[in-house]
C-alpha positions in Angstrom: 45.9 83.9 86.4 42.4 82.8 85.8 41.3 79.7 87.7 39.1 77.1 86.9 35.5 77.4 88.2 33.1 75.3 90.1 31.4 72.8 87.8 28.2 74.7 89.0 29.1 77.9 87.9 30.6 76.4 84.6 27.3 75.4 83.0 25.6 78.9 84.2 28.4 80.6 81.7 26.7 81.8 78.4 28.7 81.1 75.1 30.8 83.7 73.8 29.5 84.0 70.1 32.4 83.9 67.8 33.1 87.3 66.4 33.1 87.3 62.6 33.6 89.9 59.8 30.9 91.9 58.8 29.2 90.6 55.6 29.7 94.2 54.0 33.6 93.8 54.1 33.7 89.9 53.7 32.2 90.1 50.3 35.0 91.9 48.9 37.9 89.9 50.8 39.0 86.3 51.2 39.9 86.9 54.7 38.9 84.5 57.3 35.3 85.0 58.4 35.6 84.1 62.4 38.0 86.6 63.8 38.8 84.6 66.5 38.8 85.1 70.3 40.2 87.8 72.4 42.8 86.2 75.3 40.1 87.0 77.8 37.3 85.4 75.7 39.1 82.2 75.1 39.9 82.0 78.8 36.2 82.5 79.7 35.4 80.1 77.0 37.9 77.6 78.4 36.3 77.8 82.1 33.0 76.3 80.6 34.8 73.1 80.2 33.3 70.3 82.3 36.7 68.7 83.2 35.0 65.4 83.4 36.5 62.5 85.2 36.0 60.4 82.0 35.7 62.4 79.4 33.9 61.4 76.1 35.4 64.4 73.8 38.8 62.9 73.8 38.0 59.4 72.3 35.1 61.4 70.2 38.5 63.5 68.9 39.7 62.0 65.3 42.8 63.6 65.9 43.0 62.3 69.6 43.6 65.4 71.3 43.8 65.6 75.1 41.2 68.1 75.1 40.7 68.7 78.9 44.6 69.2 79.2 45.0 72.1 76.4 41.8 73.6 77.8 43.2 73.9 81.4 46.6 75.1 79.8 44.5 77.9 78.3 42.9 78.6 81.5 46.3 78.9 83.1 47.1 81.5 80.5 49.7 78.7 78.9 48.6 79.3 75.1 52.0 77.9 74.0 51.8 74.8 76.4 48.0 74.4 74.9 49.5 74.5 71.5 52.3 72.1 72.6 49.5 69.9 74.1 47.8 69.7 70.5 51.1 68.8 68.5 51.5 65.9 70.7 48.7 64.2 68.3 48.2 66.4 65.5 50.2 67.6 62.9 47.7 70.2 61.1 46.4 71.9 64.2 44.9 74.5 61.7 43.2 72.0 59.9 41.6 71.1 63.0 40.5 74.1 64.2 38.7 74.6 61.0 36.9 71.1 61.6 36.1 71.0 65.3 
């Protein structure tokens, strides 16, 4: 299972660009352009979270999602738990995923 990494290491990590459907393919279909992360990439990205003591991301979230908690669940590879954490305050997580 993945673990949270020390704060100094978190800020050094490069962000993984979101994989996207190639333009030559997407001009011929209506599929999503962003392809999403693999589980390994999602965990890597979640490990970049600073886990602030007073996170500004939560009050800044219009859906009031407990962002540090759902990110922690991803690091723990508890993807179902992360989804359930989002559902506590957000009835439309797919829409949130598009906007956020």
